[in-house]
C-alpha positions in Angstrom: 77.8 90.7 80.0 74.3 90.6 81.2 73.8 93.9 82.2 71.1 92.2 85.1 74.0 91.4 87.0 74.8 95.6 87.5 72.5 95.6 90.3 70.5 99.2 90.9 72.0 101.8 88.6 70.1 104.5 90.5 72.7 104.0 93.2 76.9 104.0 93.8 76.8 104.4 90.0 77.5 106.8 87.3 76.2 106.9 83.6 77.3 108.7 80.5 76.0 109.2 76.9 78.9 109.6 74.0 80.1 108.3 71.2 83.3 106.0 73.0 84.4 103.7 69.4 83.7 106.9 66.8 81.5 105.0 64.6 78.7 108.2 65.0 76.5 106.5 67.3 75.6 106.9 70.9 77.1 104.7 73.5 76.7 104.2 77.4 79.4 104.1 79.6 78.6 102.9 83.0 81.0 103.3 86.2 80.5 101.1 89.5 81.7 102.6 92.5 81.8 99.9 94.7 83.7 97.5 92.6 85.9 100.5 90.6 85.3 99.0 87.2 84.1 101.1 84.4 81.4 99.1 81.5 80.8 100.0 78.5 78.4 99.0 75.8 78.0 100.0 72.2 75.3 100.9 70.2 74.6 99.5 66.7 71.2 101.4 66.2 69.2 99.0 67.9 70.9 97.1 70.5 73.1 97.8 73.0 75.9 95.5 73.3 78.0 95.0 76.7 81.5 94.3 77.2 82.4 90.7 78.6 84.5 92.3 80.7 84.8 96.0 82.2 86.3 98.2 79.9 88.7 99.3 82.8 89.0 98.6 86.5 90.5 101.2 88.6 89.7 100.1 92.3 93.5 101.6 93.2 91.8 105.0 92.0 89.1 105.0 95.2 85.5 105.9 94.9 85.5 108.1 92.4 81.9 109.1 93.6 82.9 110.2 97.2 82.7 114.1 96.4 86.4 114.5 96.3 86.3 113.7 92.6 84.7 115.2 89.4 84.4 113.1 86.0 84.3 114.8 82.5 83.5 112.9 78.8 85.2 114.3 75.9 87.2 113.6 72.9 91.2 114.5 74.6 93.0 112.8 71.8 91.4 114.3 68.7 90.5 110.3 67.2 86.8 110.9 67.4 86.5 108.8 70.1 85.3 110.0 73.6 87.4 109.4 76.8 87.6 110.4 80.5 88.9 112.7 82.3 88.3 112.8 86.4 90.0 115.4 89.1 90.9 114.0 92.6 90.7 116.8 95.1 94.6 116.0 95.8 95.2 117.9 92.6 95.9 115.2 90.1 93.8 115.0 87.0 93.7 111.7 85.1 93.3 110.6 81.8 91.7 107.7 80.5 91.8 107.3 76.5 88.6 104.7 74.8 89.9 102.7 72.3 86.0 102.0 71.4 86.5 99.1 73.6 88.9 99.5 76.6 89.9 102.8 78.6 93.9 103.1 79.3 94.9 105.3 81.7 98.3 107.0 81.5 100.7 105.7 84.1 101.2 109.4 85.9 98.7 112.1 86.1 98.3 114.1 83.1 98.5 117.4 85.5 98.9 117.9 89.0 98.3 121.3 90.0 97.9 121.2 93.6 99.0 124.7 94.4 95.5 125.6 92.9 94.0 124.3 95.6 91.2 122.0 95.9 88.6 122.6 92.9 86.0 121.1 94.3 85.2 123.4 97.2 82.5 125.1 96.0 85.1 127.9 94.8 85.5 126.9 91.6 83.9 126.0 88.6 85.3 123.7 85.7 84.0 123.3 81.6 85.4 121.0 78.8 85.5 122.1 75.5 88.1 122.5 72.4 89.6 126.4 73.4 92.3 126.2 71.1 90.6 124.5 67.8 92.9 121.3 67.3 90.0 119.0 68.1 91.2 118.3 71.6 89.5 118.7 74.5 90.3 121.4 76.7 89.8 122.7 80.4 89.0 125.9 82.1 88.0 127.0 85.1 87.5 130.0 86.9 88.0 131.0 90.4 86.1 132.6 92.5 89.5 135.8 93.2 88.3 136.3 89.4 90.9 134.1 87.4 90.4 132.1 84.9 92.9 129.2 83.9 93.0 127.3 80.6 94.9 123.8 80.6 95.3 122.8 76.9 95.7 118.6 76.2 97.7 117.0 73.4 95.8 113.6 74.1 98.3 112.7 77.3 98.8 115.5 78.8 97.4 119.0 80.4 99.5 121.9 80.1 98.3 125.2 82.3 99.1 128.4 81.3 102.2 130.1 83.2 99.4 133.1 83.8 95.6 133.5 84.3 94.0 133.2 80.4 91.6 136.0 82.0 91.4 138.2 85.4 88.1 139.4 85.5 88.2 141.5 89.1 85.3 144.2 87.6 82.9 141.3 87.0 82.4 140.1 90.8 82.0 136.7 91.9 80.3 134.8 89.1 79.7 132.1 91.3 77.7 133.6 93.8 74.4 132.8 92.5 73.6 135.7 90.6 75.5 134.9 87.5 74.9 132.2 85.0 78.2 130.7 82.5 78.0 129.1 78.9 80.7 127.3 76.9 80.1 127.5 73.7 81.7 128.6 70.0 80.8 131.9 69.5 82.7 133.1 66.5 82.6 130.2 64.4 86.3 129.6 64.5 86.0 126.3 65.9 87.7 127.7 69.7 84.9 127.6 72.4 84.4 130.7 74.0 82.8 132.0 77.0 79.0 133.6 77.9 78.2 134.5 80.9 74.6 136.3 82.2 74.4 138.7 85.2 71.1 138.5 87.1 71.5 142.0 88.7 71.8 144.3 85.9 70.5 141.6 83.0 73.9 142.4 81.0 75.4 139.5 78.9 79.0 139.6 78.5 81.3 137.6 76.0 84.8 136.0 76.2 86.8 135.4 73.0 89.5 132.4 73.7 92.1 132.3 71.0 93.8 129.1 72.8 95.6 131.3 75.1 93.7 134.0 76.2 90.2 135.0 77.3 89.5 138.9 75.7 86.1 140.5 76.6 84.4 142.9 75.2 85.0 146.8 76.3 80.8 146.5 76.7 78.1 143.4 77.0 77.3 141.6 73.9 73.7 142.2 74.9 71.1 143.4 78.0 67.8 142.2 78.0 66.8 144.0 81.1 67.4 143.7 84.7 65.0 142.6 87.4 62.8 145.4 88.8 65.0 146.0 91.9 62.5 148.0 94.3 62.8 148.6 97.9 60.8 145.2 98.9 63.2 143.0 97.1 66.2 144.4 98.6 64.4 144.5 102.1 62.7 141.4 102.6 64.1 137.7 101.5 60.8 136.6 99.3 59.0 137.7 96.8 55.4 137.5 96.9 52.7 137.7 93.7 49.7 136.1 92.9 48.5 134.1 89.7 45.6 134.3 87.2 43.3 132.1 89.8 43.6 134.2 92.9 46.5 132.0 94.7 49.2 133.9 96.2 53.0 132.3 96.0 55.9 133.3 98.3 59.2 132.3 96.2 63.1 133.2 97.6 64.6 136.7 96.5 67.7 136.5 94.2 70.0 138.5 97.4 68.6 135.7 99.8 69.8 132.8 97.6 73.4 134.3 96.9 73.6 135.3 100.9 72.8 131.4 102.1 75.7 129.8 99.6 77.4 130.0 102.9 75.1 127.9 104.9 75.5 124.3 104.6 72.5 121.7 104.2 71.8 118.4 106.1 69.6 115.5 106.1 68.3 116.9 110.0 66.6 120.2 108.3 63.1 119.0 108.4 60.1 119.2 110.8 56.8 117.5 111.3 54.4 118.4 108.2 58.0 119.5 106.4 59.6 116.1 104.8 62.9 115.8 103.4 64.6 113.6 101.0 68.4 113.1 100.0 69.5 111.5 96.7 72.7 110.3 96.6 75.2 108.9 93.7 74.1 111.8 91.2 76.6 112.9 88.6 75.4 116.3 87.0 78.1 117.9 84.6 81.0 115.5 85.6 80.5 116.5 89.5 79.3 114.0 92.1 76.2 115.9 93.7 73.6 115.8 96.6 70.1 116.7 95.8 68.0 117.5 98.8 64.4 118.0 98.4 61.6 119.0 100.7 57.7 119.2 100.5 54.9 120.2 102.7 54.3 122.8 105.2 57.3 124.8 105.6 56.3 126.8 108.7 57.9 130.4 109.2 59.9 130.9 111.8 58.5 132.5 114.6 56.0 134.0 112.4 58.5 136.8 110.4 56.9 138.8 108.0 57.6 137.6 104.6 60.2 135.0 105.8 59.9 132.2 103.5 57.6 129.3 103.8 53.7 128.1 103.1 52.9 125.3 101.4 54.9 124.0 99.1 58.4 122.6 97.8 62.1 123.0 97.6 64.8 121.2 95.2 68.3 122.1 96.3 72.1 120.8 94.4 74.7 120.5 96.4 78.7 119.1 97.0 80.1 117.4 100.2 83.3 119.8 100.6 85.6 117.9 103.7 86.9 120.4 105.6 85.4 123.3 104.4 85.2 126.0 107.3 81.7 126.4 109.0 80.1 129.4 109.6 80.4 131.7 112.6 77.7 133.5 112.4 75.1 134.2 109.8 74.0 137.8 110.1 71.7 137.7 107.4 69.1 135.9 109.4 67.1 136.9 112.3 69.3 136.0 115.6 67.3 133.2 116.8 66.7 131.5 113.3 70.9 132.1 113.0 71.2 130.6 116.5 69.1 127.7 115.9 71.1 126.7 112.4 74.5 127.4 113.8 73.2 124.6 116.9 72.3 122.4 114.4 75.5 122.6 112.0 77.9 121.8 115.2 76.0 118.8 116.0 77.0 117.0 112.5 79.9 116.1 111.0 82.0 117.0 107.8 79.9 113.9 105.3 76.5 115.3 107.2 77.0 118.3 105.5 76.2 119.4 102.2 77.3 123.1 100.5 75.5 124.6 98.1 76.8 124.4 94.1 76.2 127.9 92.6 78.9 127.0 90.1 77.1 124.2 88.4 74.7 126.6 87.0 71.9 123.6 87.3 68.5 124.2 85.5 65.8 123.4 88.3 62.5 122.9 87.8 59.3 121.1 89.3 55.9 120.4 90.2 54.1 119.5 92.9 51.1 116.7 91.7 47.9 116.5 93.6 47.4 112.7 93.8 43.8 112.7 94.4 43.2 114.2 90.9 46.7 113.3 89.5 46.5 117.0 88.5 49.3 120.1 89.3 48.8 121.7 92.3 51.4 124.2 91.0 54.6 124.4 88.9 57.9 126.1 89.8 59.1 127.4 86.6 63.0 126.4 85.0 65.8 128.8 87.0 69.3 128.7 86.7 70.1 128.5 90.3 71.9 125.8 93.1 67.9 126.1 95.0 64.2 126.2 94.2 61.7 126.6 96.0 57.7 127.8 95.8 55.5 128.1 97.9 51.5 129.1 98.5 50.3 130.9 101.6 48.2 129.9 104.2 44.9 131.4 103.3 45.6 130.6 99.4 45.4 126.9 100.4 42.3 127.0 102.1 41.1 128.4 98.6 42.8 125.7 97.0 41.2 123.1 98.9 37.9 124.7 98.7 38.3 125.1 95.0 39.1 121.4 94.7 36.5 119.9 97.2 33.9 117.2 94.8 31.0 119.4 96.4 32.5 123.3 97.0 29.1 124.5 98.5 29.4 121.5 101.5 32.0 121.8 104.4 35.4 120.0 103.4 34.8 117.8 106.6 31.8 116.4 105.1 33.1 112.4 104.1 34.2 112.1 100.6 34.2 115.8 99.8 37.9 117.2 100.2 40.1 116.3 97.2 43.4 117.7 98.8 45.9 115.1 100.7 48.0 116.3 103.8 51.0 118.5 103.3 53.3 116.1 102.8 50.9 114.0 100.8 51.9 115.8 97.5 53.8 114.4 95.0 56.6 116.1 93.3 58.1 115.9 90.1 61.6 118.1 89.4 64.2 117.9 86.7 67.5 119.3 86.8 69.2 120.2 83.5 67.0 118.3 81.7 66.8 115.0 83.5 63.8 113.8 85.2 64.2 112.0 88.7 62.0 109.8 89.7 58.7 111.4 91.5 58.6 111.5 95.2 
C-alpha cells in the first residue's frame, strides 16, 4: 500500500506506535475514521512496510473518533504483540487481537458495563496497565464518586470486580484539576500501582495493587511542599508576578481552573484582537480530544481588577460529551460575565460544545514567537492541567515593544523602527504530553 493514498493523516485519522508483530521493533498502526479501516506498517529498522490490505475494517463500529469512543493500545493477551482495546459510550468494550498482520475482533464485546454509566462523561478517568502481574494489560478506572474499578483481561474478556478495587472519599475528587495521577510498578512486583499528587498540600499518595485491590498508605509517600496559599491567591482568579526583565505576567490560579471545570468551551469564544483555533481529531492517551487555542489581546471583562487577560495565549484540552447538562449558573463569576457566557452557551448545540478534561492529566507547555525577530515573546512552562494560559499586562507589553525597537530612542511609529506584530500576529508553538503540534 502506498501511504500517499491515505491523504492528510492529521485529519480524521489516529496513529499509534508500538510493537505489533513482536520483533522488539516499534511499528505504526493507523486508523482511518472515514472508512473504518485500520492499517498496519511494520518497521525493520530502516523502512516501514504497509500491508496491501487493511489489518482490519470495522465500519460497523461507526466513527471511533467521534468523541463517543476511547482507544488504547496494549498487549492484552500476553503474546508480546500490541493489541487494540476501545470503549464505546454505550458501555461496551471491544478487543482487537493483533497477530503481526491482522487485527481480529471478538464476535461479542470483551465486556459490557452500562451500569457504570458513560465513562467518557468527564467524571471518569481510565488507565491501561498490568495490574495483576500476568503480563496481560488490564483496565483501571476512577470515578468522581471516589471509587476505583479494576477490570482484568485474560486475552479475550475483561472481568470486573464485584466491589471497587478501592474507595477513597477522604481524598476528595481527584479529577478536580488539582491532582495528577500516574500508573507504574512502584514496588517491583510486576504489578502496576497508582501514584497521585495533590497540588493544594504537596502530598504524594501511593496505592499498591495486589491484582484485586488497591491499598493506600496511612501517610503520604512524600510531601514536596504546598503552593503558598496567601489571601491574594484565594481572593483573585489570577496570579501576577514579574520576571527578571521587569515584565509583569498574569496566570490563572489553581482554584479558578478547578471552578471552571463546569464551564464548556466553544468556537464562538473569541473577540476582536483575540483569535481562536479549534483542532479536531486528535487522540491523547487513547482519548479523542478537542484542542482549543487562543492568542492575541485578551481584554479583561469590564476592566475587572486582577481578572484574566492581557497579551498572551491559552491552550486547552477538552472533550465533547453529548447530553451533558449545561450549567444553569456560574456563581464564581461576576454576574455580568456569567450572564454573557450562559447566554452564549444557550445558543449552541451539544456538538459545538466541548468540556474540560482534567482527568487526562495532560502536560501542556507553549511559546509565543515574535515572527519579526523569530525569538520567543515569552514561554509558558510545562504544567499538568487541562488549560494553560499566560498573558503579559499592558504596561509591560508597551515596555516590550520599546525594548524590541530597532532604534529604542526613537518613537515606535518611525518607519522601520517597530519589530513587534499586531496582537494576533504572534506564532503559537505548543506541546501536549511531549507531542509537538504545528505552529499557529
